[in-house]
N, C-alpha and C positions, 0 to 999 in steps of 0.2 A: 409558943413562938418559934422554938427550935424546929417543931414539926412543920410549921408553915414555911420556914426557910428551906427545909429539906424538900418539901413538895414543890416549891417554886423552882428550885435548882433542878429537880428531876424533869419538870416540864420543859425548862430551857434546854437541857441536854437532849431531850427527845426531839425538839424542834430543830436543833442544830444538826442532828443525825439525819433527819428527814430531808433537810435542805441539801446536805452533801450528797445523799443518794439521788435526789432529783436532779441536781446539777450534773452528776456523772452520767446519768441516763440521757439527759438532754444533749450533752456533748457527744454521746455515742451515736446519735441519730442525725447530727448536723452533717451535711455534705461537705466534703473537702473543697475548698475554694482554690483549685489549682489555677495557675496563670494560664491564660489562653495561649495556644501555640499557633503560629502562622501555618496555614495550609497552602501549599503552592497551587496556583491555578493550573488546570489541565488544558494544554493547548488543544484547540479544536482540530478535528480530523481534516486533513487537506483534501481539496477537491481535485487537484491536478499535481502531476509530478513530471519533471524532466530528468531528474536523477534522484538518488536516495543516499542517505547517510547509513553506512553499514559498518559493522565491526568485523572486517575480513575482506578477502579479495573476491567479492561477489559482483557479478555483472549480469545484465539481461540482454540477450540478443533478440531483436524484434524484426519481423518481416511483414511488409505491407503489400496490399493490393491483390493478393491471391484469393483462392488457390489457382495456380496455373496447372493445366492438365499434365504437362511434361516436367517442367522445372521444379515444381513443388515436391512431387514424389522423389525426384533426384536429391533435393535438399534434405528431405526426411530420411533418406538412406544415409546421407553423410552424418546427420545428427545421431541416428540410431547406433551406428557403428562406434561412435565416440561416447555414447551415453550422455549426450547433451540435451537439456531441455530448453526450448525456445518459446517465444510468444509470437503468434500470428494474428495480425489485424486484418480481418477479411472484409472484402467488399461483398455485400449481401447477395447481389445477383450472381457473383461467381460462386459463392458458397452453395446457392440453390442449384447451380449448374453442375457442380462437382461434389455432391454430398459424401461420396465414398472417401475422398481425400480428407474432408473435414473430419469424418469419423476416425480415420487413421491418425490424424493429429491428436485427437482427444485420447484415443486408445494408447498412444505411445507417450502420454504424459505431458504434452505441450499445452500451453494455455492459448485460448482463442478469444480474441477481442473483436469489438465492433469497429468497422471502418466506414460506416454508412452503406447505403444500398447502391448508390451510383457515383460516389466520389465528388460531391459538390463542395464548394466553400461554405462552411456553416454560417459565416458572418454575412452571407448574401441571401440567406433563406428567411422566409417569414416563419412565424412560430409553428404553423400547421405543417409546412413542408419539412421543417427541422424535426419535428416529432415523427413524421412519417418515415424519414430516412433512417432514424435511429431505431424506432420501434419495430419496423419491418425487418431490419437486419437482425436485431437481437432475437426476435421471435423465430426467424428462420434458423439461426444457429442453435437456439435452444431446442427446437424441434428435432434437429439432426443429431445433436450430441446428448440430449436429455438432461441438460443442466443450464442454469442461467448464465448470462454473460456479465462479468463484473468490471470490465474495463473497456474503454473506447479511445480511439485516436482520431482526431479531426483531420480530414484530408488537408494537405499542404501545411498543417499546423495552424490553420486559420481558425482562431477561436478568440474568446475574451473571458475575463473573470466572470462576467454575468452568465455567459453560456456554460462555462465550466461548472459553476454552482447550480445552474438550472439542471444540467444533465445529472449531476450528483444527487440532487433533490428528487427529480422526477423519475429517474431510472435506477438510482442506487449504484451508478458506475463512476469509477475514477477516470479522469481524463489524463491520458498519457502522451507526453511529448517525448523529447529525447535530448541527450547531451552530446552525442556523437552522430554526425551526419556526413557520410562519405560522398554525398551527391552522386550516388551510383545511378540515379535516374538521368542525370545530365551527362556524366562522363562514363561512357560504356567501355571501361578499361579495368580489367581485373586487378592488375598490379596496383593501380591507383586506389581502387577500393580497399585492397589489403593495407596499403600504407596508411591511408586515412584512418581506418579503424584502429590499427595498432598504435598510431600516434595519439589517438584521443582516448583510448581505454584507460579508465581509472576505476578503483573500487566504487561501486554504487552507480556506475554508468548505465544508461539505457541507450543501446546502440541501434540506430535505424538502418535498415536495408530493405530491398524490394526483391521478393522471390519471383518476380515476373520478368526479370532481365537475366539473360544467359550469362553475361559477363559477371554479374553479381554472384550467381550461384557457383560459377567456376572459381571465384575467389575464395569461397568459404572453406575448403579443406585447409588451405594455408592459414587463413584467418583463425580457424578453430585450433589448429595444431600449435600455432605461435602463441595464442593466448593461454592454452593449456600449459605450454612450456614455461610461460611466465608465472604460472601458479594461479591463474584465475579459475574461479568456479562459476559455472553457468546455472542460473536459476530463472524461473519465470518472473514476469513483472510483479504479479501479486505476491510472490515470495519475497521479492526485493522490497516491496512496500511494507510487508510485515516486519522485515528487519529494520527498516527505517523507523517504524512506529515503536519498536522495542528500544531502539537507541534513544528516541525522544523521551520515552517514559523513564528510562534510566537517568538521563540528564536532568529531567524534572525532579526525580527523586533525590539526586545529589544536590540540586539547588535548594530543595526543601530542607534537607538535612543541614546544609551549611547555614541557612537562614535561622533554623531552630537553635543552632549552636551559638549564635551571636547573642 
């Protein structure tokens, strides 16, 4: 009887030991059930810009409607001596007529954008004509400088959200408007052009001008020197957009960190 009790006790102890081993192994392979964390939504890329959010005194000077055979090279000289990079929105037929000026723009580090072939109002074009105006210009510029066009500006600023997103989707280009307009096409007065640009300049500004008007080009030395004296740094439009997107990502990351900490 004593031997039977001892045998039963041994069997019970062995079963208990096996149960503990099995339970410990089961616990080791179970995934940890961490609480889910909120992931901030990433804002979609913008189709158009009139200004940018930047972390610093950065601005973009933009010039439309060229190239002009005399005034644009004069402007390029002014930019070169100051080490300033600008953005030129070219009319396709002008680019085709003066390819050497377009090559110089690219060689000196300026950005080249699409301003359509013949300067129509995009909102008055049918889809086929709209595509022709944009595609012909981008193809011409790309053939001259050897790289694709990434930005375009609608003549007169005449566009719509639908057109902006269509251009972004079909051609991969951002639509660029402006935050400072000196109305240099209307008021042919160099002093007025200078005053209007200096009054409107802000970090992240996209400044509109036209390098086909002598009064505009004549105003640029004082404009450039005054902005440099105020501490502004000149970048191309695509560089300004890259800064804007970096600020947006940083703000989204901060918002996600704050949400996770709550």
